[in-house]
C-alpha positions in Angstrom: 73.1 76.6 80.6 73.6 73.1 79.9 75.3 71.2 76.5 77.2 73.4 73.8 78.2 76.8 74.1 80.7 78.4 72.3 82.6 74.9 71.2 80.7 71.7 69.5 81.8 68.5 68.5 85.8 68.7 68.3 87.7 65.8 69.8 87.0 61.8 69.5 87.7 58.2 70.9 88.9 60.1 74.4 90.8 57.4 76.4 91.9 58.8 79.7 95.3 56.8 81.2 96.6 57.4 84.7 100.4 57.1 84.2 101.2 55.5 87.7 104.5 56.9 88.4 104.9 57.9 85.1 106.3 60.8 86.2 109.6 59.7 87.8 112.1 62.1 88.2 109.5 64.7 86.7 110.5 68.5 87.9 107.9 69.6 90.6 107.9 73.5 91.9 106.2 74.7 95.1 104.2 77.5 92.9 102.5 75.4 90.8 99.7 73.2 91.0 97.8 70.8 87.7 99.7 71.7 84.3 99.2 71.1 80.7 102.6 69.2 79.9 101.5 68.4 76.4 98.7 69.7 74.2 100.1 68.3 70.7 97.8 68.7 67.2 98.9 66.7 64.5 98.9 67.3 61.9 98.9 70.9 61.7 98.1 71.4 58.0 95.0 69.0 56.9 92.9 69.2 53.6 88.8 68.2 54.4 88.0 65.2 55.3 91.7 63.7 56.8 92.0 63.7 60.8 93.8 65.5 63.0 95.0 63.8 66.7 95.2 65.1 69.6 97.9 64.0 72.6 97.3 66.0 76.3 98.8 65.2 78.8 98.1 66.9 82.8 100.6 66.7 85.0 100.8 67.7 88.8 103.8 69.5 88.9 103.3 70.8 92.9 104.6 69.4 96.2 101.4 68.2 97.4 99.0 65.5 96.1 96.1 66.7 94.0 93.1 68.0 97.1 90.0 66.9 94.2 89.5 65.8 90.7 89.6 68.6 87.7 88.3 69.2 84.3 88.6 69.4 81.2 87.3 71.4 78.1 88.3 71.1 74.5 87.0 74.4 72.7 87.4 76.8 69.4 86.0 79.3 67.5 84.0 79.0 64.7 83.5 75.4 65.2 79.9 73.7 64.1 79.2 70.5 62.5 82.3 70.9 60.4 84.2 68.8 62.8 82.7 65.2 62.9 83.2 63.3 66.0 83.4 59.2 66.0 83.7 56.6 68.7 82.8 57.7 72.5 81.1 60.3 73.4 83.7 62.8 74.3 82.3 65.5 77.5 85.2 67.6 77.0 83.2 69.4 74.3 80.0 70.7 76.5 80.2 72.8 79.1 80.1 70.6 81.9 83.6 69.2 80.6 85.4 66.1 81.2 85.9 65.4 84.5 89.6 63.5 84.9 90.5 61.8 87.9 93.4 63.9 89.3 92.0 63.5 93.3 95.1 62.0 95.0 97.5 62.5 91.8 100.8 62.7 93.3 103.8 64.8 92.8 105.1 64.6 89.4 102.4 61.9 88.4 100.4 62.9 84.8 97.3 61.6 82.8 97.5 61.1 79.4 94.6 61.7 77.3 94.4 61.4 73.3 91.7 61.4 70.6 90.7 62.4 67.2 88.9 64.5 65.4 87.5 64.9 61.5 87.0 67.8 59.4 83.8 67.1 57.0 83.2 70.3 55.7 83.4 71.6 52.1 85.6 74.3 51.4 86.0 76.1 47.9 89.2 75.5 45.3 91.8 77.8 46.7 90.3 79.0 50.3 92.5 78.2 53.6 91.1 77.8 57.3 92.3 78.6 60.0 91.4 77.3 63.3 92.2 77.6 66.9 91.7 75.1 69.3 92.0 75.3 73.1 92.5 73.2 75.8 91.6 74.3 79.3 91.6 72.7 82.5 90.5 74.1 85.8 91.4 72.4 89.5 90.2 73.5 92.4 93.4 74.2 95.2 93.9 75.4 98.7 97.1 77.2 99.7 97.8 77.3 103.7 100.5 79.6 105.2 101.7 79.2 109.0 103.6 82.0 110.5 103.9 83.3 114.5 103.9 86.8 116.0 105.7 87.8 119.1 104.1 90.3 121.3 106.5 91.1 124.7 106.2 93.6 126.9 108.3 96.9 126.5 110.1 96.8 129.9 110.5 92.7 129.0 112.4 93.8 125.6 114.8 96.2 127.3 116.2 93.3 129.0 116.0 90.4 126.0 115.3 91.1 122.6 113.2 88.0 121.7 113.4 86.6 117.8 110.6 87.4 115.7 110.1 84.2 113.4 110.0 80.8 114.6 108.6 79.6 111.6 107.0 80.4 108.4 105.5 78.1 106.0 104.0 78.1 102.7 102.7 75.5 101.4 102.6 74.4 97.7 100.5 76.5 95.5 100.2 79.0 92.1 98.8 81.4 94.9 101.1 82.2 97.5 101.0 84.4 100.6 102.9 86.0 103.0 102.5 88.2 106.3 104.7 91.7 105.4 104.6 93.2 108.6 108.4 93.7 108.8 109.1 93.4 112.6 107.5 89.9 114.5 108.5 91.4 117.2 105.9 93.8 118.7 106.5 95.7 121.5 104.2 97.4 123.9 103.7 99.2 127.4 101.7 97.6 129.4 97.6 97.9 130.0 95.2 96.1 132.2 93.0 93.7 129.3 93.2 90.4 127.7 93.3 90.2 123.9 90.0 90.2 122.1 89.5 88.4 118.7 86.2 89.9 118.3 85.7 92.4 116.1 83.6 94.2 112.7 85.4 94.9 109.3 86.7 98.3 109.1 88.1 99.7 106.2 91.4 100.7 106.6 94.6 101.3 104.4 96.7 98.8 103.1 100.5 99.9 103.9 101.0 99.3 107.5 103.7 101.6 109.5 103.0 101.3 112.8 102.4 98.0 114.3 100.5 99.4 117.2 97.8 102.0 117.2 96.6 102.9 121.1 93.5 105.0 121.1 91.1 106.1 124.0 87.7 105.0 124.2 85.0 107.3 125.5 85.0 105.6 129.1 89.2 106.9 129.0 90.4 103.1 128.4 93.6 102.4 125.9 92.3 100.1 122.9 95.3 98.7 121.3 95.3 97.5 117.9 97.4 95.6 115.7 97.5 95.5 112.5 98.3 92.1 110.7 99.2 93.1 106.7 99.6 90.4 104.3 100.1 89.9 100.4 98.4 87.5 98.3 100.8 86.6 94.6 99.4 84.8 91.8 102.8 82.7 90.7 101.7 80.3 88.3 101.1 81.6 85.6 96.9 81.3 84.9 93.7 82.6 86.2 92.7 81.9 90.1 88.6 82.3 90.8 86.5 82.0 93.8 86.2 78.1 95.1 83.5 75.9 92.8 83.6 77.8 90.0 85.3 74.8 87.9 81.9 73.3 87.9 80.1 76.1 86.3 82.0 76.0 83.0 85.2 76.9 81.4 83.7 80.8 80.5 85.4 83.2 82.8 84.0 86.3 83.5 85.1 89.6 85.0 83.3 89.3 88.3 84.5 85.5 89.6 88.4 85.9 87.7 91.5 86.9 89.9 89.9 86.2 93.1 90.7 84.3 96.1 88.9 83.3 98.6 90.8 83.6 102.6 90.2 81.8 106.0 92.4 83.6 108.4 92.8 82.7 112.1 95.1 84.0 115.2 95.7 81.1 117.7 92.9 79.0 116.1 90.1 81.8 116.4 88.3 82.9 113.4 89.5 86.9 112.9 88.8 87.0 108.6 85.8 89.2 109.7 88.1 91.9 111.3 89.8 92.0 108.1 89.7 94.9 105.2 89.0 93.3 102.3 88.5 94.9 98.8 85.6 93.3 97.9 83.4 90.7 100.3 82.9 89.0 103.1 80.9 86.0 103.6 79.9 82.8 105.2 79.8 79.6 103.7 81.0 75.8 104.4 84.5 74.7 103.0 86.3 71.8 104.2 88.8 72.3 106.3 91.6 69.0 107.3 89.4 66.6 105.8 86.5 68.4 108.2 83.4 70.3 106.8 83.2 73.9 108.8 80.9 77.1 108.2 83.7 79.5 108.5 83.9 83.5 107.3 85.8 83.6 104.2 87.4 87.3 102.5 87.3 87.5 99.1 90.2 89.4 97.8 90.7 90.6 94.5 94.1 90.4 92.6 95.4 93.2 90.5 98.5 92.7 88.1 99.1 88.9 90.0 98.6 90.6 93.7 96.5 91.4 96.3 96.4 92.6 100.0 94.1 91.9 103.1 94.5 93.7 106.7 93.4 92.4 109.9 92.9 94.1 112.8 93.4 92.6 116.3 91.9 95.1 119.3 93.5 94.9 123.0 96.2 93.0 122.5 98.1 91.8 126.1 101.1 93.1 126.9 100.3 92.2 130.5 102.9 89.1 130.7 106.3 89.4 129.5 106.1 87.9 126.0 103.7 85.9 123.9 103.7 84.3 120.3 100.4 84.1 118.6 99.9 81.5 116.0 98.5 82.9 112.6 97.3 80.7 110.2 95.7 81.6 106.8 94.1 79.1 104.1 92.9 80.6 100.4 90.8 78.8 98.5 90.2 79.0 94.8 89.8 77.3 91.9 92.4 77.7 88.8 92.3 78.6 85.2 95.5 77.1 82.9 94.8 77.2 78.8 96.7 76.1 75.8 96.2 76.8 72.5 97.4 75.3 68.4 96.0 76.4 65.5 95.0 73.8 62.4 95.3 74.8 58.5 92.0 72.8 56.7 92.4 73.5 52.7 90.6 72.3 49.8 90.8 68.4 48.7 91.1 70.1 45.3 94.3 72.2 45.8 95.8 69.3 46.0 95.8 68.0 42.4 
């Protein structure tokens, strides 16, 4: 659906100014991305026929450059032709929104957006109307998490205890990722075989108490299954959605909200299809490291700002004394931030 939705012409003559390095000294956070620093409407109380002026500042509050352009919508309840635009056409009042050039916006830098709107409808004497005006931004983002896991032969472990964590790195972003396996050194007995990262997703528990599960197949072979549990956290104060949602407009749906798409690799091999996810597993093309790749992604739903996913790796090799496996998780998502302000409009007859 194109054109107008629950909101109509509100803001007028928007000028977008890239404030190069104006953020100098502005604080950034590892748990943030794009934020609405300022959403000011003044005056907040007017009479019919008068103007209100809008100043909005969007800032990159994260610790890395913004990956893509973002969108802004200005909307409100009970808005119609009562608010009359003047000057430039403002796309922020349309479903497509106003594209704001945040691509490559460095940490701390900001974009200023300003405009005005005029109230033209008639209000009977003695009547006061209250309008709530919303500003909503949506920006595409990704969070990467990298860590390692040591697999050690049990006999070798008796001689020397290998330290589990060599690195544990999480990039900036409103979505956090953590590897919740308590002991990063997994020991086991030697059984002939090699690591196999193939397989299919299976439903399992999200609370893992045993790192290695030993089973015997129909041929009497021992199958070692390693469980890799991860926790996903929404820590940015907004709403995460499935990737490429920004282009569909500002209206949020329960089916798309509080979702994150995950891609998981072990030693560079895709193991996403071996992970349990509460909702869905799909194959799609995503931009990873500047390259378009066809990969598996697991859609994880967050409840009360947290979600969990567990990957099952079969036939871990304990025949070598010890080996480190590299784990990399990439979260793809769009992120919505919303602010609102109220405006009081009175009848011009009440001036006298």
